[in-house]
C-alpha positions in Angstrom: -17.9 -19.2 -24.6 -18.5 -16.1 -26.9 -15.5 -15.6 -29.2 -15.4 -11.9 -28.4 -15.2 -12.6 -24.7 -12.4 -15.1 -25.3 -10.6 -12.5 -27.4 -10.8 -9.8 -24.8 -9.6 -12.2 -22.1 -6.7 -13.2 -24.3 -5.8 -9.5 -24.8 -6.0 -8.9 -21.1 -3.7 -11.9 -20.4 -1.2 -10.7 -22.9 -1.2 -7.3 -21.4 -0.7 -8.6 -17.9 2.1 -10.9 -18.9 3.8 -8.2 -20.9 3.6 -5.8 -17.9 5.0 -8.4 -15.5 7.8 -9.2 -18.0 8.7 -5.5 -18.3 8.8 -5.2 -14.4 11.1 -8.2 -14.1 13.3 -7.0 -17.0 13.7 -3.5 -15.6 14.3 -4.9 -12.1 17.3 -7.0 -13.3 18.7 -4.4 -15.6 18.3 -1.5 -13.2 20.8 -2.4 -10.5 20.5 0.9 -8.6 17.4 0.6 -6.3 17.5 4.3 -5.4 14.7 6.7 -5.9 16.4 8.9 -8.6 13.9 10.0 -11.1 10.9 9.8 -8.8 9.2 13.0 -7.8 9.1 13.9 -4.2 5.9 12.9 -2.3 5.9 14.7 1.1 3.8 12.0 2.8 6.5 9.3 2.2 9.4 11.6 3.1 7.7 12.4 6.4 6.8 8.8 7.1 10.4 7.6 6.7 11.6 10.3 9.2 8.7 9.4 11.6 9.5 5.7 11.6 13.1 6.4 12.7 11.9 8.8 15.4 9.4 6.3 16.7 12.0 3.6 17.0 14.3 5.9 18.9 11.6 7.0 21.2 10.3 3.5 21.8 6.9 4.2 20.4 4.6 2.0 18.3 3.9 2.1 14.6 0.4 1.0 13.5 -0.6 -0.1 10.0 -4.3 -0.4 9.0 -4.7 -2.4 5.7 -8.5 -2.3 5.4 -11.0 -5.0 4.8 -10.9 -5.5 1.1 -9.0 -8.8 0.9 -6.5 -9.6 -1.8 -8.9 -10.6 -4.6 -10.9 -8.5 -7.0 -10.6 -4.8 -7.5 -9.5 -4.1 -3.9 -6.7 -6.6 -4.0 -4.0 -4.2 -5.1 -4.5 -1.9 -2.1 -4.4 -4.8 0.3 -1.1 -6.1 -1.2 0.4 -2.6 -1.0 -0.6 -2.6 2.7 1.2 -5.9 3.2 4.3 -4.5 1.6 4.2 -1.6 4.0 4.0 -4.0 6.9 7.1 -5.8 5.7 9.1 -2.5 5.4 8.0 -1.2 8.8 8.6 -4.5 10.5 12.2 -4.7 9.2 12.9 -1.2 10.3 11.2 -1.3 13.8 11.5 -4.9 14.8 14.1 -4.0 17.5 12.0 -1.2 19.0 10.8 -1.4 22.6 7.3 -1.4 21.3 7.2 -3.4 18.0 4.9 -2.4 15.2 1.3 -3.7 15.0 -1.0 -4.2 12.0 -4.8 -4.4 11.9 -7.0 -5.8 9.2 -10.7 -6.5 8.7 -10.6 -9.6 6.5 -9.4 -13.1 7.5 -7.1 -13.7 4.6 -5.4 -10.3 5.1 -4.9 -11.0 8.8 -3.2 -14.4 8.0 -1.0 -12.8 5.4 -0.1 -9.9 7.6 1.1 -12.3 10.3 3.2 -14.2 7.8 4.7 -11.0 6.4 5.5 -9.6 9.8 7.0 -12.9 10.9 9.3 -12.9 7.8 10.3 -9.3 8.5 11.5 -10.3 12.0 13.3 -13.3 10.5 15.1 -11.1 8.0 16.6 -9.0 10.8 17.4 -12.0 12.9 14.9 -11.1 15.6 12.5 -13.9 15.1 12.2 -14.5 18.8 10.6 -11.1 19.3 7.7 -11.8 16.9 4.3 -12.0 18.6 1.4 -13.3 16.4 -1.0 -10.9 18.1 0.9 -8.0 16.6 -0.9 -8.7 13.3 -4.5 -9.0 14.3 -8.0 -9.3 12.8 -9.5 -6.3 14.4 -13.1 -7.0 13.5 -15.4 -8.2 10.7 -17.5 -5.9 8.6 -16.7 -2.2 8.0 -17.9 -0.8 11.3 -16.6 -3.8 13.3 -13.2 -3.4 11.8 -13.0 0.3 12.5 -14.3 -0.2 16.1 -11.5 -2.8 16.6 -8.8 -0.4 15.6 -9.8 2.3 18.1 -8.3 0.5 21.2 -5.0 0.0 19.3 -4.8 3.7 18.3 -5.9 5.1 21.7 -4.3 2.7 24.2 -1.1 1.3 22.8 1.1 4.5 22.7 1.1 4.7 18.9 3.0 7.6 17.4 2.4 6.8 13.7 -0.8 5.5 12.1 -0.6 4.5 8.4 -3.9 3.7 6.8 -3.4 2.1 3.4 -6.0 -0.2 2.0 -9.7 -0.5 1.2 -11.9 1.4 3.6 -15.2 3.1 3.6 -16.0 6.6 4.9 -16.1 5.2 8.4 -12.3 5.3 8.4 -12.8 8.9 9.6 -13.5 7.5 13.1 -10.0 6.1 13.2 -8.5 9.3 11.9 -10.3 11.2 14.6 -9.0 8.9 17.2 -5.4 9.3 15.9 -5.8 13.1 15.9 -6.8 13.0 19.6 -3.6 11.1 20.5 -1.6 13.7 18.6 0.0 11.0 16.4 1.0 11.3 12.8 -1.6 9.9 10.4 -0.9 9.0 6.8 -3.6 7.5 4.7 -4.7 6.5 1.2 -7.5 4.3 -0.1 -8.9 2.9 -3.4 -12.3 4.0 -2.3 -13.4 7.5 -3.4 -15.5 8.4 -0.3 -12.6 7.1 1.9 -10.1 9.2 -0.1 -12.2 12.3 0.5 -12.4 11.6 4.3 -8.7 10.8 4.6 -7.8 13.9 2.6 -9.7 16.0 5.0 -8.7 14.3 8.2 -5.1 13.0 7.7 -2.1 15.1 8.2 -0.4 13.6 5.2 -3.0 12.1 2.8 -2.0 10.1 -0.3 -3.9 11.2 -3.3 -5.0 8.9 -6.1 -2.4 6.5 -7.4 0.2 7.7 -4.8 -1.2 4.8 -2.7 0.3 2.3 -5.1 3.7 4.0 -5.1 4.3 3.2 -1.4 6.6 0.2 -2.0 8.8 2.2 -4.4 9.2 5.2 -2.2 9.8 3.2 0.9 12.2 0.9 -1.0 10.6 -2.4 0.0 12.4 -4.0 -2.9 13.7 -3.0 -6.3 10.7 -4.4 -8.2 8.4 -1.8 -6.7 10.4 1.0 -8.3 10.5 -1.1 -11.5 6.7 -1.2 -11.5 6.5 2.6 -11.6 8.9 2.7 -14.6 6.9 0.0 -16.3 3.7 2.0 -15.8 5.3 5.0 -17.4 6.3 2.9 -20.4 2.8 1.4 -20.8 1.3 4.9 -20.6 3.4 6.1 -23.5 2.7 3.0 -25.5 -1.1 3.5 -24.9 -0.8 7.2 -25.8 1.0 6.2 -29.0 -1.7 3.6 -29.9 -4.5 6.1 -29.3 -2.7 8.8 -31.5 -2.0 6.3 -34.3 -5.6 5.1 -34.2 -6.9 8.6 -34.3 -4.7 9.4 -37.3 -6.0 6.3 -39.2 -9.6 7.3 -38.3 -9.1 10.8 -39.6 -7.3 9.5 -42.8 -10.2 7.1 -43.4 -12.8 9.8 -43.2 -11.1 12.0 -45.8 
């Protein structure tokens, strides 16, 4: 293997390990899991209120986590969708109409079932879990979106959360949600999908707000720690860039 390739891989590995170590360290040091220090994101504030109202009214929550899987560049958005399923399941497990999740990739479907099952178990309501609540809605981009439409239109859903990897066809799901007068909140790692969701969702998530869902919904303390770790690494990278620039200028004098 080329030495330069090995060197870049080693740097990447060190970076990832340092980042994970910082997250874990902050998580154990920071005992207070509250959101102090985080700027307000209206979408998450409204989502938390809507989850409580949906549970009280006996209406269903629906989470779409896309068809990007958990590997490669789309894996982060898929994992964030799974975290959201966990939080919503713990909150709404005792509702008359339990939450449902749809995905367009087999591994995501299996993981969403497992996450939902563990959510029911955490609130001692394991007997209420139905495997069909976390379903593989369809394969392929259009097949997946077509499979979500019956859930949105026919299952008395009051809140649709679209977090994951989608294409521009996600606008069809947004349109269906709009026709049922349900709240729609969405974000994606795909730029065309982001544009569609921004135009069609009542509360769109812009850019990296997608990856802050776990921290703002307080899934666990390590999600908030990851945001702080990102801020630390930003300042470190800014410092490295500035120092490198100064050395470059000094060398040219």
